[in-house]
N, C-alpha and C positions, 0 to 999 in steps of 0.2 A: 415271512414264512414260519419263523419260530412261534410267533403269537398265534398264527392261524392253526398251526399244529397243536399248540397248547390248548386253544379253545376247542378244537375238535376232540382231542383226547379227554379234556375235562367234561365236555358236553356228553360224550359217550359214557364216561364213568358215572356222571350224574344220572343219566337215564337208567343205567343198570342199578344204581343204588335206589333210585325212586321206585323203579319197577319191583325191586325186592322189598324195600322197607315200608312202603305205603300199605300194601296188603298185610304185611306182617304187623304193622302198627294197629290196623283195624282188628286183626285177629287177636292181638294181645289185649286190646281194649275190651273186646267182647268176653275174652276169657276172664279178665280181671273183674268185670261187672258180674259175671256169673259166680265167680268166687266170692265176691262180697255178698251177693244175695244168698248164696249157700251158707255163708257165715251168719247172716241175719237169721236164717231159718234155724240154724243150730242154736244160736243164742235164745231165740224165742222158745224153743222146746226146753232149754235149760231153765229159763225163767218160769215156764209153765210148770215144770216139776217143782220149783221152789214155791209156787203159788198154790199148789194143790191142797196142802194142809189147811191153808187159810181159807180157800174158797169152799172146801168141803165141810168146814166146821169142826174138823178133827182137832184143831189147835185152840178151841174155845170159841169158835164162831167168828162171824164178821161184824157183829154188833153186840153191844152190851157186855159187861164184864171187863175186868181189867186185862185179863190174859188175851182176849180177842183184840183189844185196842193195841196192846203191845205187839201182837203177832203181825197185825197190819202195818204197824210202824216199822217193824223189822223188814217186812217185804218192801215197804217204801224206801227204806235205806238201801236195800239191795238193788232196786231198779235205779235209784239215784246214782249209786256208784257206777253202774253199767253205763248210764246216760252220760255221766261226767267223763268216763274214759273214752267212749266212742262217739259222743255227740248225738246220740239218738234220742227220740221221744218214745217213751214206753207208757202204754195204758193197759191196766189190768181190770177186766170187768167180771161181773158175776154171771150166773147162768141166764139172767134176764137181760144182759147187755148193759147193765148200769155200772158206772165207774166205781171201782173199789179203791184204787190208788193210781196215781199218774205222776209222771215227772214234770209235766207242764202245769204251772199253777192255774192256768185257765181251764184245765180239765178237773172240775171239782167232783168229789165223791157223790155218787147218786146221779150224775149226768147220764142221759140215755144215749148209747152209741149204736143202737140197733139200726139207725139210719145209715150207718157206714156199711157198704156192701161187703167189705172184707170181714167185718165182725159178724155179720149175718151168716156168711159162708162158714166161718169157724164154729159158730153155734150149731151149724148143721153138720158138724164133724168133717169139714173140708179145710184143707190147708189153702190159704189164700196168699198168693204172691203176685205182685204186679206194680204198676205205676198208674197214677191217676191225678187229675187236677183236684186240688183242695181249696175251696173258697175260704175256709178258716185259716189255712196256712198261707193263702195268697200265692200259690204256685204248685208245681208238680211235686208229688210225693211218691217215693218208693216205699212200699209197705210189705210187711209179712205179718200175717195173723194166724195163730194156731190155737186149737181148742185145748182147754185144760180138762183132763179127764181124771175122774176118780172111779176106778174100775171101768165100767162101760158107760158111765154117766158123765155128760158134759156139765162141769161145774163153773166154767168161766172161759174167758178168752184172754190171751196175751197178744197185744199188737205192738210191733216196733215199726216206726216210720223214720225215714230220712228225707230231707229235701233231695230231689233228683240231682241238683247241682253238686251236692256233696259226693254222691256216688260217682258223678262224672269227673269230679276233681281227683278222687282217689284212683279211678281208672286211668285218667290222664297222667297222673304222677308216675305210673308204671311205664307209660310210653315215652316220658321225657328222657329216660335213660337211652331208649332206642334212638331218639332224635339226637341226643348227644353223640352216640356212636356214629350216627349218620354224618353229623357235622365233622367229627374227627376223621372218619373214613374219607369224606370228600376233601378235607384239607390235605390228608396224606396223599390222596390220589392226585390232587393238583400239584403238590410238591414233586411227586414221582413223575407226573407228566412234564413238569418244568425241567426236571433233571434229564428225562429221556429226550425231550425235544431239543434241549441244549446239546446233548451228546450226539444227536443226529444232525442238527442244523449247523452247528459250529464247523465240523469238518466239511459239510457241503458248502458253506459260505466260503471257506478257505479254498475249496476246489473251484468254486465259481470265480474267486479272485485270481487263481492261477490260470483259469481258462481265459479270463479277460486279458491277462498279460500275454498269453500265448496268441490270442487273436490280434493283439497289437504288435506282434512280431518279436516278442521277447522269448526266445526259445531256450533261454537259460533257466527259466522259472520251472520249478518242479512241485508237485503236490506232496503234502505231508502224509507219509505212509505209517506213521507211528501212533496216530490217535484215531479214536472213533471206533465204531463197531467193526467186526471182522469184514462184513460185506463192503463197507465204505473204504476200509484199508485196501481190500482187494481191488475196488474200483480205482483208488488212487494209484496203485501199482500199475494197473492196466493203462491208466491215463499217462503215467510217466513213460511207459513203454511206447505208447503211441506218440508222445511228444518227442522221444528220442528218434523214432523213425521219421517223423515229419521234419525234425531239425536236420537229420542226415540227408533226407531227400532235398530239402530246400538248399542246403549247402552244396550238394552235388549239382543241383540245377543251376545255382549261381555260378559255380565253377565251370560247369559245362557251357553256360551262356557266354561267360567271359572268354573261355578258351575258343569256343566256336566263332565268336565275333572276331577275335584276333586272327585265328587261323584262316578264316574265309576271306578276310580282307586282302591278304597277300595274293592268292590266286585270282581273285576278282580284279584286283588292280592290274596284275600282269596281263590278264585276258583283255581288259579294256585298252591297255597300252598297245598290245599286239594288234588288236583290231583297228585302233586309230592309225597306227603306222602303216598297216596294210591299206587302209583307205587312202592315205596320202600317196602311196606308191603305185596304186593299181593302174594309173594311166601312164606314168613316166617310167616305171620299172616293174612290169608285171611279174617277172620271176622273183624279185625280192618281196613283192606283195604276197606271192604264193607261199614263200617261205614263212612270212609272218602269219599267214592264215594257218599253215600247218603247225606252227608253234602254238598258235591260239587253240587249235584242236587238241594238241597234247596237254595244254593247260586245262582245257575243258575236261579231258579225261581224268586228270589229277583232281580237279574240283569235284567231278562226279564220284570218284572213289572216296574223297573226303566227306562229302555229304552223305553218301550211303553208310559209311562207318559211323558218322555222328547220329544218323537216324536209328541205326541198329542199337547203339548204346543207349540213346534216349528212350527208345521204346521198352528196353528191358531193364534199365537202371532202376533198382529198388523193387523190381517185380519178382514174384515167386513163380517161375515157369516150371511146368511139369516135365520131367525127363521121360524118355521112351527108350525101349530096347532097340538098338541098331546093330546091323551087321557090319562090323568094322572091316572084315576081310573084303567084302564086296565093295564097300565105299572106297577104300584105299586103292584097289585095283581099278575101279571106275575112274577115279580122279587121275590116276597115272596115265590111263589111256587118253583122257582129255588133254593133259599137258604134254604128252609125248611129242606131238607135232611141233609145238612151240620150242621144245628143247632141241629137236633135230634141226629146226630152222636156224638155231644159233650154234650148232655144232656141239651140243652138249648131250651126253648119254644119260638117259633116265633109267636107272635100275630099280627093281622092286624086290623086296624080301618080306613077304607077307605070309603069316601062318594061316592055316585054314580054320574055319569055325570060330573066329573071334567075335564075341558079342559084348557090347558095353551099353551103359545107360548114358544118355546125353539129351540135351534139348534138341528138337528137330532142326536139321540142317547145320548143326554146330560143327560137326567133324568135317563136313565138306568145306565150309568156309575157313576152318583152321588150316586144313591141308592146302587149300588154294593160296592162302596168305603165305604160308611157309614156302611153297614151291615158287611163288612169284618172287619172293625175296631171294631165294636161292638162285634162280635164273638170272636175277639182276646182278648178283655178285659173281657168277660163274663165267669162265672164259672158254673159248672154243677148245674142245678136247677134254674138258673136265667131266666128271661123273657126279651125278646127284643120285643118292640112294634114298628110296622111300621104304621104310621098314615098319612093320606092325607085329607085335608079339605080346603074349601074356606076361604079366608081372605078378609073381607071388611074393617074392622077397627081394627087396632092392637094397643096393649098397648105401652106406651112410651119406655119401655125397649126393646121390640122387634123392635120398629121403629128405635131405635139407632143401634141395631144390624144389621138390614136389610137396613140401610140407608134411612129409611122413605119411601121406595118405595112401601111398602105394602099398603099405604093409597090409592093408585089408584086402588086397587082390584087385587087379584091374588089368587094363590094356594100355600099353604104351605105343605111341606112334612117333617115329623119328623121321626128320628130313635132314639128311647129312650132305653137306656140299664140300667142295674143295676150294672155296674162295679164300679171301684174305682173313676171315674171322673178324672178331671185334676186340677192341681194347677192353681190359677188365673194368675200367671205370665207366665204359659205355654200356657194358652188360647190365649194370645196376639200374640204368634208366631206359632200357630198351622197350619195356612194356608201358612206359608213361605215355599218356595221351599227348599227341602232337610233338613228341620228342623225336629229333632226327640227329643222327651222328654227323659230325662236321664234314666227313668225307662221303656222306650218303649221296646217291644220284639225285639230280635236281627234281626228278619226277616223283619222288617219294612224298606221301601225304603225312606220315607220322601218326597215322591212326590205325594202320593194319594190325600191328602187334598188340595194341590196346584192345582191339576187337577180339583177337585170339585169346588173350587172357580173360576177357570178360565172358566169352562163350565157354571157356574151360571152367571158370568158377561157377557159372550158372548150371553147368552139367555136374558139378560136384567134384571137379578135377583140378588140375593145375598145369600151367604151361611153364616151359623152362628153356632158356638159351644158355649154351656153353661152348667154348672152344674145344675142338677135338684134341684129345691128349696124344693120339698116335701120330697125327700128321696135321698138315695145314687144313683149315676149314672150320665150319660152324655146325654144331648139332642142335637143331631146333626140335623140341619134343613136347608132347602133351600126354598127360596121364588122365584116364577117365575110369570110373569104377566099372567093374565087370558086371554084366547082366547074367541072370540064371540061364 
């Protein structure tokens, strides 16, 4: 991945540099060529000015006399110096197009240059600039030819020529710097791409390594959140959060599966034994067989409660359920009416003390199941003549003991529901384990499943509240309560 990213970034940068520098190089070459040609024109006019006195005869003529020869010699020295400096070929002709002096030994004085088109144009008072093939030079020439004027009269021509390759080399020399800049830029871009790709791919490779460990079941592995770009660090933190949740869910599922298999084994075994014994007795002792079948039915009911509690916890464990506003006053009165016949059947008085207009937030059906579990446990512990009180009231400020029991959440305002009985209560050491899954007090009735109070606490926590058990301080009995946040 690193090399693919590096190649992609380098290729993109190369394309950008090529798209920018190739047209720029062509433009610079054209500009440099034009600059050189313009320089040749300037030099030609300067040499034309130096040749005017010689060609016009004002310095003693171009033939005969010592002064004329010396003047031509001086002009020859001037064009030789220029040619030696710039590597050009210079020819100076008179008004008839015949060579007066030249830098090339092959161009002898008196040679006729009127067959050169650029010389002919200069004799006609036109500046000649261009490139053409020269059979004499054996290649392309770049030339500049300008007329030498004395007043309004053409007295000669100055022609400067270069091999076209010389002009190309000079123009190319200017573009080599651009090529060097291109190479340096490309190298810097490759190094930057290498650094950037490493900074991106290294954290991603480590994250991939962590993911592979997680897929293999190693939930202790965590992604490094201290290196890499901000986005990758944020991804690593999100990944670690996800890993924590998955690890917790897997741990809960494992614990749930282990507890469920252990707890289901006992009632299933008891159910099987009761049915086997009933089958053996059905012919010789029908009444005993009936007792065994009734015992199996009771065991079936216990098994049903256990399975329903397990399914409820399994469906909601680790889930984020939405809470809804519920009418606490109506729910508590309705559940009291449902349970009142069961209480009267056992000789127990069920009293209610519910304030009007109580509203709270809870997951759907949570309060109904919590109240049912509390009332079921209270009836199981009550004796004939006892009173069970179902209370519901608002809570704005709670005492320290209740705050400890409810995690301090009551201080934000809520509704408290209490189921208070007159039973034997619970030992202090048992209260600490009452909400544990599958835990049962040593003196608990045989029909208990050990899952009811765990369901109560689970539903309370899903609703944003807290469940609590405590012995009554005023008299004998147990106070089972739940706090849920108040709804507007």
